[in-house]
LOLUMLUM-515466 format. One record per residue: residue number from 0; residue in three letters; x, y, z of N, C-alpha, C, O in turn. Coordinates in steps of 0.1 Angstrom, whole numbers, plus 2048, in hexadecimal, padded with zeros to 3 digits. Layout:
BEGIN
 num residu n_X n_Y n_Z ca_X ca_Y ca_Z c_X c_Y c_Z o_X o_Y o_Z
 NUM    ALA   X   Y   Z    X    Y    Z   X   Y   Z   X   Y   Z
...
END
This chain:
BEGIN
 num residu n_X n_Y n_Z ca_X ca_Y ca_Z c_X c_Y c_Z o_X o_Y o_Z
   0    UNK 25F 27F 9A5  26B  286  9A1 269 290 996 26E 29B 996
   1    UNK 260 28C 98D  25D  295  982 257 2A2 987 25A 2AD 981
   2    UNK 24E 2A2 991  248  2AE  997 253 2B7 99D 253 2C3 99C
   3    UNK 25D 2B0 9A3  268  2B8  9AA 270 2BF 99F 274 2CB 9A1
   4    UNK 272 2B9 994  27A  2C0  989 272 2CC 984 277 2D6 981
   5    UNK 265 2CA 983  25C  2D5  97F 25C 2E0 989 25D 2EC 985
   6    UNK 25B 2DD 996  25C  2E7  9A0 269 2EF 9A0 26A 2FB 9A2
   7    UNK 274 2E7 99D  281  2EE  99C 282 2F8 990 288 302 992
   8    UNK 27B 2F4 985  27B  2FD  97A 273 30A 97D 276 315 978
   9    UNK 269 309 986  261  314  98A 265 31C 996 25F 325 99A
  10    UNK 270 317 99D  274  31D  9AA 277 32C 9A9 273 333 9B3
  11    UNK 27C 331 99F  27E  340  99E 271 347 99D 26F 352 9A3
  12    UNK 268 342 995  25B  348  993 253 348 9A0 24C 351 9A4
  13    UNK 254 33C 9A7  24D  33B  9B4 253 345 9BE 24B 34C 9C6
  14    UNK 260 347 9BF  266  351  9C8 261 35F 9C5 25F 367 9CE
  15    UNK 260 363 9B8  25C  370  9B5 24E 373 9B9 24A 37E 9BC
  16    UNK 246 368 9BA  238  369  9BE 236 366 9CD 22B 363 9D1
  17    UNK 240 367 9D5  240  366  9E3 23B 358 9E7 235 356 9F2
  18    UNK 23E 34E 9DF  23A  340  9E3 246 339 9E7 251 339 9E1
  19    UNK 246 332 9F3  251  32A  9F8 24D 31C 9F7 242 318 9FB
  20    UNK 255 314 9F1  253  306  9EF 25C 2FE 9F8 268 301 9FA
  21    UNK 257 2F3 9FD  25F  2EA  A05 25B 2DB A01 24F 2D9 9FF
  22    UNK 264 2D2 A01  262  2C4  9FF 265 2BC A0B 26F 2BF A12
  23    UNK 25C 2B3 A0F  25F  2AA  A1A 262 29C A14 25A 297 A0D
  24    UNK 26D 297 A18  271  289  A14 272 280 A20 275 284 A2B
  25    UNK 271 273 A1D  273  269  A28 281 264 A27 285 25A A2E
  26    UNK 289 269 A1E  297  265  A1D 29F 26C A29 29B 276 A2E
  27    UNK 2AB 266 A2C  2B3  26C  A36 2B8 27A A31 2B9 27C A25
  28    UNK 2BC 283 A3B  2C0  291  A37 2CB 291 A2C 2CB 29A A23
  29    UNK 2D5 289 A2D  2E0  289  A23 2DC 285 A16 2E0 28B A0C
  30    UNK 2D3 27C A14  2CD  278  A07 2C4 283 A02 2C5 286 9F6
  31    UNK 2BC 288 A0A  2B3  293  A06 2BC 29F A01 2B8 2A5 9F7
  32    UNK 2C6 2A3 A08  2CF  2AE  A04 2D6 2AB 9F7 2D7 2B4 9EE
  33    UNK 2DA 29F 9F5  2E1  29B  9E8 2D7 29C 9DC 2DA 2A1 9D2
  34    UNK 2CA 297 9DF  2C0  298  9D5 2BD 2A6 9D1 2BB 2AA 9C5
  35    UNK 2BB 2AF 9DB  2B8  2BD  9D9 2C3 2C3 9D1 2C1 2CB 9C7
  36    UNK 2D0 2C1 9D4  2DB  2C6  9CD 2DB 2C1 9BE 2DE 2C9 9B5
  37    UNK 2D9 2B5 9BC  2D8  2AF  9AF 2CD 2B6 9A6 2CF 2B7 99A
  38    UNK 2C2 2BA 9AC  2B8  2C0  9A5 2BB 2CF 9A2 2B6 2D5 999
  39    UNK 2C4 2D5 9AA  2C7  2E3  9A9 2BC 2EB 9B0 2BA 2F7 9AC
  40    UNK 2B5 2E5 9B9  2AA  2EC  9C0 2AF 2F6 9CA 2B9 2F3 9D1
  41    UNK 2A8 301 9CB  2AC  30B  9D6 2A2 30B 9E1 2A4 312 9EB
  42    UNK 297 304 9DF  28D  304  9EA 290 2F9 9F4 299 2F1 9F2
  43    UNK 28A 2FA A00  28D  2F1  A0B 289 2E2 A09 27E 2E0 A03
  44    UNK 291 2D9 A0D  28E  2CB  A0D 28F 2C7 A1C 299 2C8 A22
  45    UNK 284 2C2 A21  283  2BD  A2F 284 2AE A30 27F 2A8 A27
  46    UNK 289 2A9 A3A  28A  29A  A3C 281 295 A47 282 29A A53
  47    UNK 278 28C A44  270  285  A4E 274 276 A4E 26C 26D A4D
  48    UNK 281 274 A4F  286  266  A4E 282 25D A59 282 251 A57
  49    UNK 27D 263 A64  278  25A  A6F 269 258 A6D 263 251 A75
  50    UNK 263 25F A63  255  25E  A5F 24C 262 A6A 241 25C A6B
  51    UNK 250 26C A72  247  271  A7C 23C 279 A77 230 278 A7B
  52    UNK 23F 282 A6D  235  28B  A68 22A 284 A60 21E 287 A62
  53    UNK 22E 27A A58  223  272  A51 21A 26B A5A 20E 269 A57
  54    UNK 21F 266 A65  217  25F  A6F 20E 269 A76 202 267 A78
  55    UNK 214 274 A7A  20C  27F  A81 201 284 A78 1F6 287 A7D
  56    UNK 204 286 A6C  1FA  28B  A62 1F0 281 A5D 1E7 284 A56
  57    UNK 1F3 274 A61  1EA  269  A5C 1EA 268 A4D 1DF 267 A47
  58    UNK 1F5 269 A47  1F6  267  A38 1FE 25B A34 205 25C A2A
  59    UNK 1FE 251 A3C  206  245  A3A 1FE 23C A30 1F2 239 A33
  60    UNK 204 238 A26  1FE  22E  A1C 1FD 221 A23 206 21C A2A
  61    UNK 1F2 21A A20  1F0  20C  A25 1F8 203 A1D 1F6 202 A10
  62    UNK 201 1FC A23  20A  1F2  A1C 209 1E5 A23 203 1E3 A2E
  63    UNK 20E 1DB A1C  20D  1CD  A22 216 1CC A2E 220 1D3 A2F
  64    UNK 212 1C5 A38  21B  1C3  A44 229 1BF A40 22B 1B6 A38
  65    UNK 233 1C5 A47  241  1C2  A44 246 1C8 A37 251 1C4 A32
  66    UNK 23F 1D2 A31  243  1D8  A25 252 1DE A27 254 1E5 A31
  67    UNK 25B 1DA A1E  269  1DC  A20 26D 1EB A21 278 1EE A26
  68    UNK 265 1F4 A1B  268  202  A1B 263 20A A27 264 216 A28
  69    UNK 25C 203 A30  257  209  A3C 24A 211 A38 243 20E A2F
  70    UNK 247 21C A40  23C  224  A3E 23E 22D A31 249 232 A2F
  71    UNK 234 22D A29  234  235  A1D 229 240 A1E 21E 23D A21
  72    UNK 22D 24C A1A  223  257  A1B 21B 258 A0E 220 256 A03
  73    UNK 20E 25B A10  206  25F  A05 20A 26D A00 20E 275 A08
  74    UNK 209 26F 9F3  20C  27D  9EE 202 287 9F1 1F6 286 9EC
  75    UNK 205 291 9F9  1FD  29C  9FC 204 2A9 9FA 210 2A9 9FA
  76    UNK 1FC 2B4 9F8  202  2C1  9F7 1FC 2C9 A03 1F0 2C9 A06
  77    UNK 205 2D0 A0A  202  2D8  A16 204 2E6 A13 20F 2EA A0F
  78    UNK 1FA 2EF A15  1FC  2FD  A15 1FE 302 A24 1F5 2FF A2C
  79    UNK 209 308 A26  20C  30C  A34 20B 31A A36 20D 322 A2D
  80    UNK 207 31E A42  207  32C  A46 215 330 A4A 21E 328 A4B
  81    UNK 218 33D A4B  226  342  A4E 22B 33C A5B 238 33B A5C
  82    UNK 223 338 A65  228  332  A71 22A 323 A70 22C 31C A7A
  83    UNK 229 31D A63  22B  30F  A60 21F 306 A64 221 2FA A65
  84    UNK 214 30C A68  208  304  A6B 201 301 A5E 203 309 A54
  85    UNK 1FA 2F6 A5D  1F4  2F2  A51 1E7 2FB A4E 1DE 2FB A57
  86    UNK 1E7 301 A43  1DC  309  A3E 1D2 300 A37 1C6 300 A3A
  87    UNK 1D6 2F8 A2D  1CE  2EF  A25 1D6 2E3 A21 1E2 2E4 A20
  88    UNK 1CF 2D8 A20  1D6  2CC  A1B 1CE 2C8 A0E 1C2 2C8 A0E
  89    UNK 1D5 2C4 A04  1D0  2C0  9F7 1D4 2B2 9F4 1E0 2AE 9F5
  90    UNK 1CB 2A9 9F0  1CE  29C  9EB 1CA 29D 9DC 1BF 29B 9D8
  91    UNK 1D4 29F 9D4  1D2  2A2  9C6 1CE 2B0 9C5 1D5 2B9 9CA
  92    UNK 1C2 2B3 9BF  1BD  2C1  9BE 1B3 2C4 9C9 1AF 2D0 9CA
  93    UNK 1AD 2BA 9CF  1A2  2BD  9D9 1A8 2BF 9E7 1B0 2B8 9EB
  94    UNK 1A2 2C9 9EE  1A6  2CB  9FC 1A1 2BF A04 196 2BA A02
  95    UNK 1A9 2BC A0E  1A5  2B2  A18 19D 2B9 A23 1A1 2C2 A29
  96    UNK 191 2B4 A25  188  2BA  A2F 18B 2B6 A3D 190 2AB A3F
  97    UNK 188 2BE A47  188  2BA  A54 196 2BC A5B 198 2B7 A66
  98    UNK 19F 2C2 A54  1AD  2C4  A59 1AE 2D2 A5E 1AB 2DC A56
  99    UNK 1B2 2D4 A6A  1B4  2E2  A6F 1C2 2E4 A72 1CA 2DB A75
 100    UNK 1C7 2F1 A70  1D5  2F4  A73 1D8 2F2 A81 1E4 2EE A84
 101    UNK 1CF 2F3 A8B  1D2  2F1  A99 1D5 2E3 A9C 1DD 2E0 AA4
 102    UNK 1CF 2D9 A95  1D1  2CB  A97 1DF 2C6 A92 1E4 2BC A97
 103    UNK 1E5 2CE A89  1F2  2CA  A84 1FC 2D5 A85 205 2D6 A7C
 104    UNK 1FB 2DD A8F  203  2E9  A90 212 2E7 A90 219 2F0 A8B
 105    UNK 217 2DD A96  225  2DC  A98 22C 2D2 A8F 238 2CF A90
 106    UNK 225 2CC A85  22B  2C1  A7D 237 2C6 A75 241 2C0 A76
 107    UNK 236 2D1 A6E  240  2D5  A65 24B 2DD A6C 256 2DE A66
 108    UNK 248 2E3 A77  252  2EA  A7E 25D 2E1 A83 268 2E6 A86
 109    UNK 25B 2D5 A85  264  2CC  A8B 26D 2C4 A80 276 2BD A84
 110    UNK 26B 2C6 A74  273  2BF  A69 27F 2C6 A66 287 2C2 A5E
END
């Protein structure tokens, strides 16, 4: 949440530099919208409440069987091309190797 507050503080500067930011949450759309409103964010918040994208992207955290929160996503940063295909994936500061935009072309367009 601290990072999202920081991004919200930078949203005007990002817009001036032609950067578009989007957040993907596993919360239902109404919860995600309320959270976005509470932050005062103007950038997009997408909902993957059915956890389809995190499964398709293979970024599911390994948890104990029967974990009460269901599937949990590992934190990644995705740089997208204008057509919403994945250009690069970062885990922290390092790019994840072996990922092609063609293999994940439709993941974000469906959220």
